[in-house]
Structures are given as structure tokens and as C-alpha cells.
C-alpha positions as a Markdown table, in Angstrom:
| # | Residue | x | y | z |
|---|---|---|---|---|
| 1 | Met | 4.9 | -15.4 | -24.3 |
| 2 | Lys | 6.2 | -16.2 | -20.9 |
| 3 | Thr | 9.6 | -18.0 | -20.6 |
| 4 | Gln | 9.8 | -20.8 | -18.0 |
| 5 | Ala | 12.6 | -20.7 | -15.5 |
| 6 | Asn | 15.1 | -23.4 | -15.6 |
| 7 | Pro | 14.5 | -25.8 | -12.7 |
| 8 | Ala | 18.3 | -26.4 | -12.5 |
| 9 | Thr | 18.9 | -22.6 | -12.0 |
| 10 | Lys | 16.5 | -22.6 | -9.0 |
| 11 | Thr | 18.1 | -25.6 | -7.2 |
| 12 | Ala | 21.7 | -24.3 | -8.0 |
| 13 | Gln | 21.2 | -21.0 | -6.0 |
| 14 | Pro | 20.3 | -22.7 | -2.8 |
| 15 | Arg | 23.0 | -25.4 | -3.3 |
| 16 | Ala | 25.6 | -22.6 | -3.8 |
| 17 | Asn | 24.4 | -20.7 | -0.7 |
| 18 | Gly | 24.7 | -24.0 | 1.5 |
| 19 | Gln | 28.1 | -24.5 | 0.2 |
| 20 | Thr | 29.2 | -21.0 | 1.0 |
| 21 | Arg | 27.7 | -21.2 | 4.6 |
| 22 | Ala | 29.5 | -24.7 | 5.0 |
| 23 | Thr | 32.8 | -23.3 | 3.7 |
| 24 | Arg | 32.5 | -20.3 | 6.3 |
| 25 | Trp | 31.7 | -22.6 | 9.2 |
| 26 | Trp | 34.8 | -24.9 | 8.1 |
| 27 | Arg | 37.0 | -22.0 | 8.2 |
| 28 | Val | 35.7 | -20.9 | 11.6 |
| 29 | Ala | 36.4 | -24.6 | 12.8 |
| 30 | Ile | 39.9 | -24.5 | 11.5 |
| 31 | Asn | 40.8 | -21.2 | 13.1 |
| 32 | Leu | 39.4 | -22.2 | 16.4 |
| 33 | Gly | 41.3 | -25.5 | 16.2 |
| 34 | Val | 44.5 | -23.8 | 15.5 |
| 35 | Phe | 43.9 | -21.3 | 18.3 |
| 36 | Ala | 43.2 | -24.0 | 20.7 |
| 37 | Ala | 46.2 | -25.9 | 19.7 |
| 38 | Leu | 48.4 | -23.0 | 20.2 |
| 39 | Leu | 47.1 | -22.4 | 23.7 |
| 40 | Val | 47.7 | -26.0 | 24.6 |
| 41 | Thr | 51.1 | -26.0 | 23.2 |
| 42 | Trp | 51.7 | -22.5 | 25.1 |
| 43 | Ile | 50.6 | -23.9 | 28.4 |
| 44 | Ala | 52.5 | -27.2 | 28.0 |
| 45 | Ala | 55.7 | -25.3 | 27.3 |
| 46 | Val | 55.5 | -23.4 | 30.4 |
| 47 | Arg | 54.5 | -26.5 | 32.5 |
| 48 | Val | 57.0 | -28.8 | 31.0 |
| 49 | Phe | 60.0 | -26.5 | 30.9 |
| 50 | Gly | 59.1 | -24.7 | 34.2 |
| 51 | Leu | 59.4 | -21.3 | 32.5 |
| 52 | Arg | 59.2 | -18.3 | 34.7 |
| 53 | Ser | 56.5 | -15.5 | 34.4 |
| 54 | Tyr | 59.2 | -13.1 | 33.3 |
| 55 | Ile | 60.2 | -15.3 | 30.4 |
| 56 | Leu | 56.8 | -16.8 | 29.2 |
| 57 | Pro | 53.7 | -16.0 | 31.2 |
| 58 | Leu | 50.6 | -18.4 | 31.2 |
| 59 | Pro | 47.7 | -17.4 | 29.0 |
| 60 | Gly | 45.7 | -16.6 | 32.2 |
| 61 | Asp | 48.2 | -14.1 | 33.3 |
| 62 | Val | 48.1 | -12.3 | 29.9 |
| 63 | Leu | 44.3 | -12.4 | 30.0 |
| 64 | Arg | 44.4 | -10.7 | 33.5 |
| 65 | Ala | 46.9 | -8.0 | 32.2 |
| 66 | Leu | 44.6 | -7.5 | 29.2 |
| 67 | Trp | 41.6 | -7.0 | 31.3 |
| 68 | Ala | 43.6 | -4.7 | 33.6 |
| 69 | Gly | 44.4 | -2.4 | 30.6 |
| 70 | Met | 41.0 | -2.6 | 29.0 |
| 71 | Ala | 38.5 | -2.4 | 32.0 |
| 72 | Val | 39.3 | 1.1 | 32.8 |
| 73 | Pro | 37.8 | 4.4 | 31.7 |
| 74 | Ile | 38.8 | 5.7 | 28.4 |
| 75 | Met | 40.6 | 8.6 | 29.5 |
| 76 | Asp | 42.6 | 6.7 | 32.3 |
| 77 | Lys | 46.3 | 7.0 | 31.7 |
| 78 | Thr | 47.0 | 3.5 | 33.1 |
| 79 | Gly | 44.8 | 1.7 | 30.5 |
| 80 | Phe | 45.5 | 0.9 | 26.8 |
| 81 | Tyr | 43.0 | 3.5 | 25.2 |
| 82 | Leu | 45.1 | 6.6 | 25.4 |
| 83 | Pro | 48.3 | 5.1 | 24.1 |
| 84 | Leu | 46.5 | 3.3 | 21.3 |
| 85 | Trp | 44.7 | 6.6 | 20.3 |
| 86 | Val | 48.2 | 8.4 | 20.1 |
| 87 | Thr | 49.6 | 5.5 | 18.2 |
| 88 | Leu | 46.6 | 5.3 | 15.7 |
| 89 | Ser | 46.4 | 9.2 | 15.2 |
| 90 | Asn | 50.0 | 9.4 | 14.3 |
| 91 | Ser | 49.8 | 6.3 | 11.9 |
| 92 | Ala | 46.7 | 7.5 | 10.2 |
| 93 | Leu | 48.3 | 10.8 | 9.3 |
| 94 | Gly | 51.4 | 9.0 | 8.1 |
| 95 | Phe | 49.1 | 6.6 | 6.1 |
| 96 | Leu | 47.3 | 9.4 | 4.6 |
| 97 | Leu | 50.4 | 11.1 | 3.5 |
| 98 | Gly | 52.4 | 8.2 | 2.2 |
| 99 | Ser | 49.4 | 6.8 | 0.4 |
| 100 | Ala | 48.7 | 10.1 | -1.4 |
| 101 | Phe | 52.3 | 10.7 | -2.3 |
| 102 | Gly | 52.7 | 7.1 | -3.4 |
| 103 | Leu | 49.5 | 7.3 | -5.6 |
| 104 | Leu | 50.7 | 10.6 | -7.1 |
| 105 | Leu | 54.2 | 9.5 | -7.9 |
| 106 | Gly | 53.1 | 6.0 | -9.2 |
| 107 | Ser | 50.6 | 7.9 | -11.5 |
| 108 | Leu | 53.3 | 10.1 | -12.9 |
| 109 | Met | 55.6 | 7.1 | -13.4 |
| 110 | Ala | 52.9 | 5.2 | -15.2 |
| 111 | Glu | 51.9 | 8.2 | -17.4 |
| 112 | Phe | 55.5 | 9.5 | -18.2 |
| 113 | Arg | 58.4 | 7.2 | -19.0 |
| 114 | Pro | 61.0 | 9.9 | -18.1 |
| 115 | Val | 59.5 | 10.1 | -14.6 |
| 116 | Glu | 59.7 | 6.3 | -14.2 |
| 117 | Thr | 63.3 | 6.3 | -15.5 |
| 118 | Ala | 64.3 | 9.0 | -13.0 |
| 119 | Val | 62.3 | 7.9 | -10.0 |
| 120 | Met | 62.3 | 4.1 | -9.9 |
| 121 | Pro | 65.8 | 3.4 | -9.0 |
| 122 | Tyr | 65.8 | 5.7 | -6.1 |
| 123 | Ala | 62.5 | 4.3 | -5.0 |
| 124 | Phe | 64.0 | 0.8 | -4.9 |
| 125 | Ala | 67.0 | 2.2 | -3.2 |
| 126 | Leu | 65.0 | 3.7 | -0.5 |
| 127 | Gln | 62.8 | 0.6 | 0.1 |
| 128 | Ser | 66.0 | -1.6 | 0.5 |
| 129 | Leu | 67.3 | 0.5 | 3.3 |
| 130 | Pro | 66.5 | -1.2 | 6.8 |
| 131 | Lys | 63.9 | 1.1 | 8.3 |
| 132 | Val | 65.3 | 0.4 | 11.8 |
| 133 | Ala | 68.7 | 1.9 | 10.6 |
| 134 | Ile | 67.1 | 5.1 | 9.2 |
| 135 | Ala | 64.5 | 5.6 | 11.9 |
| 136 | Pro | 67.0 | 7.2 | 14.4 |
| 137 | Leu | 68.0 | 9.7 | 11.7 |
| 138 | Ile | 64.3 | 10.7 | 11.1 |
| 139 | Val | 64.0 | 11.1 | 14.9 |
| 140 | Ile | 67.0 | 13.4 | 14.9 |
| 141 | Trp | 65.8 | 15.4 | 12.0 |
| 142 | Phe | 62.1 | 15.7 | 13.1 |
| 143 | Gly | 62.4 | 15.4 | 16.9 |
| 144 | Phe | 60.8 | 13.2 | 19.5 |
| 145 | Gly | 57.3 | 14.6 | 18.9 |
| 146 | Asp | 54.6 | 13.3 | 16.5 |
| 147 | Gly | 56.6 | 14.6 | 13.4 |
| 148 | Ser | 59.0 | 11.7 | 13.4 |
| 149 | Lys | 56.3 | 9.0 | 14.0 |
| 150 | Ile | 54.2 | 10.5 | 11.1 |
| 151 | Val | 57.4 | 10.6 | 8.8 |
| 152 | Ile | 58.2 | 7.0 | 9.5 |
| 153 | Ala | 54.6 | 5.9 | 8.9 |
| 154 | Ala | 54.4 | 7.7 | 5.7 |
| 155 | Thr | 57.8 | 6.3 | 4.5 |
| 156 | Leu | 56.5 | 2.7 | 5.2 |
| 157 | Thr | 53.2 | 3.3 | 3.5 |
| 158 | Phe | 54.8 | 5.0 | 0.4 |
| 159 | Phe | 56.5 | 2.1 | -1.4 |
| 160 | Pro | 53.5 | -0.3 | -1.4 |
| 161 | Met | 51.3 | 2.3 | -2.7 |
| 162 | Leu | 53.9 | 3.4 | -5.3 |
| 163 | Val | 54.4 | 0.0 | -6.6 |
| 164 | Asn | 50.8 | -1.2 | -6.7 |
| 165 | Ser | 49.4 | 2.0 | -8.2 |
| 166 | Phe | 52.1 | 2.0 | -10.9 |
| 167 | Thr | 51.4 | -1.7 | -11.7 |
| 168 | Gly | 47.7 | -1.4 | -11.8 |
| 169 | Leu | 47.7 | 1.7 | -14.1 |
| 170 | Arg | 50.2 | -0.1 | -16.4 |
| 171 | Ala | 48.0 | -3.3 | -16.4 |
| 172 | Thr | 45.0 | -1.3 | -18.1 |
| 173 | Glu | 43.8 | -3.1 | -21.2 |
| 174 | Pro | 45.1 | -1.4 | -24.2 |
| 175 | Glu | 41.6 | -1.9 | -26.0 |
| 176 | Arg | 40.2 | 0.5 | -23.4 |
| 177 | Ile | 42.8 | 3.0 | -24.0 |
| 178 | Asp | 42.4 | 2.8 | -27.8 |
| 179 | Leu | 38.6 | 3.3 | -27.3 |
| 180 | Met | 39.2 | 6.6 | -25.4 |
| 181 | Arg | 41.5 | 7.7 | -28.0 |
| 182 | Thr | 39.0 | 7.2 | -30.8 |
| 183 | Leu | 36.6 | 9.4 | -28.6 |
| 184 | Ser | 39.2 | 12.1 | -28.5 |
| 185 | Ala | 39.5 | 11.9 | -24.8 |
| 186 | Ser | 42.2 | 13.7 | -23.2 |
| 187 | Arg | 45.1 | 12.1 | -21.1 |
| 188 | Leu | 43.4 | 13.3 | -17.9 |
| 189 | Glu | 39.9 | 11.9 | -19.0 |
| 190 | Thr | 41.5 | 8.5 | -19.9 |
| 191 | Tyr | 43.4 | 8.4 | -16.5 |
| 192 | Leu | 40.2 | 9.2 | -14.5 |
| 193 | Leu | 37.7 | 7.2 | -16.4 |
| 194 | Val | 39.7 | 4.1 | -17.5 |
| 195 | Lys | 43.0 | 3.7 | -15.9 |
| 196 | Leu | 42.1 | 4.7 | -12.3 |
| 197 | Pro | 39.1 | 2.4 | -12.0 |
| 198 | Ser | 41.1 | -0.5 | -13.6 |
| 199 | Ala | 43.8 | 0.1 | -11.2 |
| 200 | Ala | 41.6 | 0.3 | -8.1 |
| 201 | Pro | 42.0 | -3.4 | -7.0 |
| 202 | Tyr | 45.8 | -2.8 | -7.1 |
| 203 | Ile | 45.4 | 0.4 | -5.3 |
| 204 | Phe | 43.4 | -1.0 | -2.4 |
| 205 | Ala | 45.8 | -3.8 | -2.1 |
| 206 | Gly | 48.5 | -1.2 | -1.6 |
| 207 | Leu | 46.3 | 0.6 | 1.0 |
| 208 | Asp | 45.7 | -2.7 | 2.8 |
| 209 | Met | 49.4 | -3.1 | 3.3 |
| 210 | Gly | 50.0 | 0.5 | 3.9 |
| 211 | Ala | 47.6 | 0.6 | 6.7 |
| 212 | Val | 49.5 | -2.1 | 8.7 |
| 213 | Tyr | 52.9 | -0.9 | 7.7 |
| 214 | Ala | 51.9 | 2.6 | 9.0 |
| 215 | Leu | 50.9 | 1.3 | 12.3 |
| 216 | Leu | 54.3 | -0.7 | 12.5 |
| 217 | Gly | 56.3 | 2.2 | 11.5 |
| 218 | Thr | 54.7 | 4.4 | 14.2 |
| 219 | Ile | 55.4 | 1.7 | 17.0 |
| 220 | Val | 59.1 | 1.5 | 15.8 |
| 221 | Ala | 59.4 | 5.4 | 16.1 |
| 222 | Glu | 57.8 | 5.2 | 19.6 |
| 223 | Phe | 60.4 | 2.8 | 20.7 |
| 224 | Leu | 63.1 | 5.2 | 19.8 |
| 225 | Gly | 61.6 | 8.1 | 21.7 |
| 226 | Ala | 58.2 | 9.4 | 22.5 |
| 227 | Gln | 56.1 | 10.5 | 25.5 |
| 228 | Ala | 53.0 | 8.4 | 24.8 |
| 229 | Gly | 51.9 | 5.5 | 22.5 |
| 230 | Met | 51.8 | 1.8 | 22.6 |
| 231 | Gly | 55.5 | 1.7 | 21.8 |
| 232 | Val | 56.2 | 3.7 | 25.0 |
| 233 | Thr | 53.8 | 1.4 | 27.0 |
| 234 | Ile | 55.6 | -1.7 | 25.8 |
| 235 | Thr | 58.9 | -0.1 | 26.7 |
| 236 | Gln | 57.6 | 0.7 | 30.2 |
| 237 | Leu | 56.4 | -2.6 | 30.8 |
| 238 | Gln | 59.7 | -4.3 | 29.6 |
| 239 | Ala | 61.5 | -2.1 | 32.1 |
| 240 | Val | 59.8 | -3.6 | 35.0 |
| 241 | Ser | 59.7 | -7.2 | 33.5 |
| 242 | Asp | 55.9 | -7.4 | 33.0 |
| 243 | Val | 55.9 | -9.8 | 30.2 |
| 244 | Ala | 52.4 | -10.5 | 30.7 |
| 245 | Gly | 51.6 | -6.7 | 30.1 |
| 246 | Val | 53.8 | -6.8 | 27.1 |
| 247 | Phe | 51.9 | -9.8 | 25.6 |
| 248 | Ala | 48.6 | -8.0 | 26.4 |
| 249 | Cys | 49.8 | -5.0 | 24.3 |
| 250 | Leu | 50.8 | -7.2 | 21.5 |
| 251 | Ile | 47.3 | -8.7 | 21.4 |
| 252 | Val | 45.9 | -5.2 | 21.2 |
| 253 | Leu | 48.0 | -4.3 | 18.4 |
| 254 | Gly | 47.4 | -7.5 | 16.7 |
| 255 | Ala | 43.7 | -7.2 | 16.9 |
| 256 | Thr | 43.8 | -3.5 | 15.7 |
| 257 | Gly | 45.8 | -4.8 | 12.6 |
| 258 | Ile | 43.1 | -7.4 | 11.9 |
| 259 | Leu | 40.4 | -4.6 | 12.3 |
| 260 | Leu | 42.3 | -2.2 | 9.8 |
| 261 | His | 42.6 | -5.1 | 7.4 |
| 262 | Leu | 38.9 | -6.0 | 7.6 |
| 263 | Gly | 37.8 | -2.2 | 7.4 |
| 264 | Met | 40.0 | -1.7 | 4.3 |
| 265 | Arg | 38.5 | -4.9 | 2.7 |
| 266 | Ser | 35.0 | -3.7 | 3.4 |
| 267 | Ile | 35.6 | -0.3 | 1.8 |
| 268 | Glu | 37.1 | -2.1 | -1.2 |
| 269 | Arg | 34.1 | -4.3 | -1.5 |
| 270 | Arg | 32.0 | -1.2 | -1.7 |
| 271 | Val | 34.1 | 0.9 | -3.9 |
| 272 | Val | 35.5 | -1.7 | -6.2 |
| 273 | His | 32.1 | -3.7 | -6.4 |
| 274 | Trp | 32.7 | -5.0 | -9.8 |
| 275 | Thr | 35.6 | -7.3 | -8.7 |
| 276 | Glu | 33.2 | -9.0 | -6.2 |
| 277 | Arg | 30.7 | -9.8 | -8.9 |
| 278 | Asn | 33.5 | -11.2 | -11.0 |
| 279 | Arg | 34.6 | -13.4 | -8.1 |
| 280 | Gly | 31.0 | -14.5 | -7.4 |
């Protein structure tokens, strides 16, 4: 005996898709409107107050500086590609180290109360220290090479990963843990099969923040002393009062941060796919 489909269900799906498309276009329109308002305010401020280019350049000057840094061969030292590659490579290594250590220590804290009692106060004390103040010490300890950049990036990535993994593992439903106990599962099996998947949204939130923090930490280290990188490029442009070039570098870094965020969200949607179904 065949069951007839509900007509309301047939009409609800196209209506929901139409609402989703309308919401997306509405968000795009809002973003474009805000961007246009910022440009108009920027140009008006320069024209009305008569600001010099070394104080606040016009958007056209910034666009020309951005084009001069991007419309060059990839291996050209005068462009943005090589400095950006140096910064991203160091931040990626620091991100991997900080994320791995944060997940490991967060898991140990969630599984063993004595580890939480011993480590948590020092972790918060480390996080409360201003990174600009401890960065010179790290540069002295690890030198002006890539080591100090990687360590600072790992330090900034470590705490978000630690807190998010710890919170996510502790937020696992007790019913699932009790079910694993009734099945005589070991602590490791419970961790891998129940707690870790349950904490995955929290972990990816920590990874999302850590990716941007690692990039920021690398640039801060490059300001203090380095031979290459976006931080070095910004310092060199500031030395010759090329403010338009500095703005161009900031645009490149901002776009890089957005791409890192979107890439991490894309990975999250593929790995933690059940959360997207729940949202839908």
C-alpha cells in the first residue's frame, strides 16, 4: 500500500530554499552597504580635514600599493607573496604545535582531576600575561630566527585549544558515558568513541580562534626582530612613511585571516557534519 506524500511537505522545501537564498542576498547587501559607507566616510575624512597621505592615504593610493605588491612574480622579493609565505609557514607550525599540546593537556585535565587541579591555575596565569611583554623574552631565548615566531604562535594557540577541548570533553552527556560503562568499554574507548566526537564542535571552535591567533603571534614576533615576513615588510614601509603600503599589508593580512576562518569552517562542516544537520 503506497503512502501519499504530504502536499505541505512538498511546498515547504522550496519555500525554505527561497528564504535561505533571500537571507544570503540580504547579508551580502548589508556587507556591501557597510563597505561602501566605510569608503565614503574614509574619503570624506581625508577631504574635509585635509589629511596628508602619510597620515591617512586615500583608498585609491592603498589600492595602487596593493596592486604593486600583488601584481609581481611570486618569487619577487618586492612583492607580498614571499613575506606572506614566511609568516604563514611559521604560524602554521606554531598552530600545529599549540593545538596538539592544548588538546593533549585539555584531555588530560578533563580525564584526571589531579591534572586539572595542578595545571589549570598556571594555564590561566600564563594566559593573563600580556604577550607583548613576554614576546621579547621568547625572542631572547629562541633567537631572531623562525624558532621564536613558532613558539609565540604556539603560545597564543595553546590556551583557546586547552579551554575549548576541556570544556567540550566535560560537556559530554552522562548517559553516553554510562552506556559505554555498561558495555565494559575502557577509558580510552570511551574517550575516542564518545567524548572526543561530542567535544568536536568545541575543539573546532578552538582551532578557529587558534589559527588567527597564531598568525597574530607570528607578526608580533616579526615586529621584534626577523629577516623576512609580513611584520618585517610593515616595519620597513613604516620606516619610509609609506602608509598606503602599510594599509595594503593590513588588507592582505585581513583577507588571509578571513580565508583561514572560512577554511576551518569548511573542514568543520565536513568532519562534524552532524551539527550542520541539527542546525538545518
